[in-house]
C-alpha positions as CSV (number, residue, x, y, z in Angstrom):
1,M,111.7,100.6,93.8
2,L,113.8,98.1,91.9
3,V,112.4,99.3,88.6
4,L,113.7,102.8,89.3
5,L,117.1,101.5,90.3
6,V,117.3,99.6,87.0
7,E,116.3,102.6,85.1
8,N,119.0,104.7,86.8
9,L,121.6,102.1,85.9
10,E,120.8,102.0,82.2
11,S,123.2,104.2,80.4
12,N,120.7,105.2,77.7
13,S,118.4,106.8,80.2
14,P,118.7,110.5,79.6
15,S,117.5,111.4,83.1
16,S,120.3,109.5,84.8
17,S,123.4,111.5,85.7
18,D,126.6,109.8,86.8
19,T,125.8,110.7,90.4
20,A,122.4,109.1,90.2
21,R,123.9,105.9,88.7
22,E,126.5,105.8,91.5
23,N,123.8,106.3,94.1
24,A,121.7,103.5,92.5
25,I,124.7,101.2,92.6
26,A,125.4,102.0,96.3
27,T,121.7,101.3,97.0
28,V,121.8,98.0,95.1
29,F,125.0,97.0,97.0
30,N,123.4,97.7,100.3
31,L,120.2,95.8,99.4
32,S,122.3,92.9,98.1
33,Q,123.6,92.2,101.5
34,I,120.2,91.0,102.6
35,T,119.4,87.5,101.4
36,E,115.7,88.3,100.5
37,Y,116.8,91.2,98.4
38,A,119.7,89.3,96.8
39,A,117.1,86.8,95.5
40,M,114.9,89.6,94.0
41,L,117.9,91.4,92.6
42,G,119.1,88.3,90.8
43,D,115.8,88.2,88.9
44,K,116.2,91.6,87.5
45,Q,118.0,91.0,84.2
46,G,118.4,94.7,83.4
47,L,120.0,95.3,86.8
48,L,122.6,92.6,86.3
49,Q,123.4,94.0,82.8
50,G,123.7,97.5,84.2
51,L,126.0,96.4,87.0
52,T,128.2,94.5,84.6
53,K,128.4,97.5,82.2
54,L,129.4,99.7,85.1
55,L,132.2,97.3,86.0
56,R,133.8,98.4,82.7
57,E,132.7,102.0,82.4
58,G,132.1,103.3,85.9
59,S,134.1,105.4,88.3
60,P,136.4,103.6,90.8
61,R,133.7,103.9,93.5
62,G,131.0,102.7,91.1
63,R,133.1,99.8,90.0
64,R,133.8,98.7,93.5
65,D,130.1,98.9,94.5
66,A,129.0,97.1,91.3
67,A,131.5,94.3,91.9
68,C,130.5,93.9,95.6
69,A,126.8,93.9,94.6
70,L,127.3,91.2,91.9
71,F,129.3,89.1,94.4
72,N,126.5,89.4,97.0
73,I,123.9,88.5,94.4
74,A,125.9,85.5,93.2
75,V,126.4,84.2,96.8
76,Y,122.7,83.5,96.9
77,G,122.7,79.9,95.4
78,P,120.0,80.2,92.7
79,N,121.6,83.4,91.3
80,R,125.0,81.8,90.6
81,G,124.1,80.9,87.0
82,K,122.6,84.3,86.3
83,V,125.6,86.3,87.4
């Protein structure tokens, strides 16, 4: 499941529409609120890069969800240096 989310967040994926990326961000945000998932999400380098890129280029809703997801991922101690 996480692989598909990362693929949707990558801007060079031709099959990802803006709506699909926003839905992927919202899903990551929801998962990031659970400690076990925050740990897994922090290990997904492409995911962190995609969220960071969407902070600069996304819609207002996408930016908010990306920022909240990155915050939740960073709150998990071992992820702080990664984010």
